[in-house]
N, C-alpha and C positions, 0 to 999 in steps of 0.2 A: 613711700606707701601710697601717697596721693597719685603719683604718676602711674603706678600699677593699677589703681582703681579706675583712673581715667582711661587707661588702655583697655581694661576689661569692658567698660561701658561702651567704648568705641567698637570693640569687637562684637559685643552683644548687639549693637545697633546694626552692624553690617550683617550679622547672622539673621537677625529678624527681617532685614531687607531681602536677603536671599530666600528665606522661607516664604515671604510674601510673594516674591516673583515666581517661585516654584509653584505656589498655590494657584496663582493666576494662570500660569501656563497649563497646569493640570486641569483646571476648570475649563479652559478654552478647548481642551481636547488635543492639543498639539503633542502632548507627551504620551498619549495612548497609542499602543501598538495596533496598527491596522495592517491587514495583509495587503501587500502590494499586488498590482496586476500581474507582475512577473511571476510571483510565487503562486498565485491562483492558476495562471496558465500552466506553469510547470506541474503543479499538482494534477490539473485536469489531464494533461498529456500522460502523466504516469498512471492515472486511473484507467485511461483508455488503453494504454499499452498492456497493463496487467489484465484487463478484461479480454483483450484480443488474444493474449498468450493463453489465458485460461480456456477460451473457446477453442483454440487450436489444439490444446492438450486433450480436451474432451472429445473433439472430433477425431483425433488420432486414436484415442483409446476405443471409441466406438467402431472406427474403421478396422482396427486390429481384431476386436471382438467379432465383428461381422465376418471378416475373412476366416477366422477360426470356426465360426458356426457353419459357414458355407462349405468349408473343407470337410468338417465332420458330417454334414448332410450328404455331401458327394460320396464320401467313403461308405456311409451307411447304405446309400442307394446302390453302390457298386457291390457291396457285400450281399445285399438283398437279391440282386440279379445273378448271384453266383459268380462273382468276379474271380480273378486268379487266386490260386491257393496262397501265394506269397502275401497277398494283400488282405487275407482273411483276418478278422479280429481274433485275438487270443481266446482260447477256449475258457469258458467260465467254469469255475469249480463249484 
């Protein structure tokens, strides 16, 4: 029984030493997670890429809308000048 108690005391001393070391490391800031320059760079590039793709999608949508409006205006002008019968707008009811 004495050997068992001595073993437990030795283990407890080692555990307390490890806790003390971990506490010192934590207080020094070595164990805190800090973003590395690589992850910040990667994140920055992803944000820039997402922004660029968003702007391209908006530009494409506006371009498509503008083409549709221009086509509609051209057709209305053609109909107003009495364009061909085949291109006339359908009769309104």
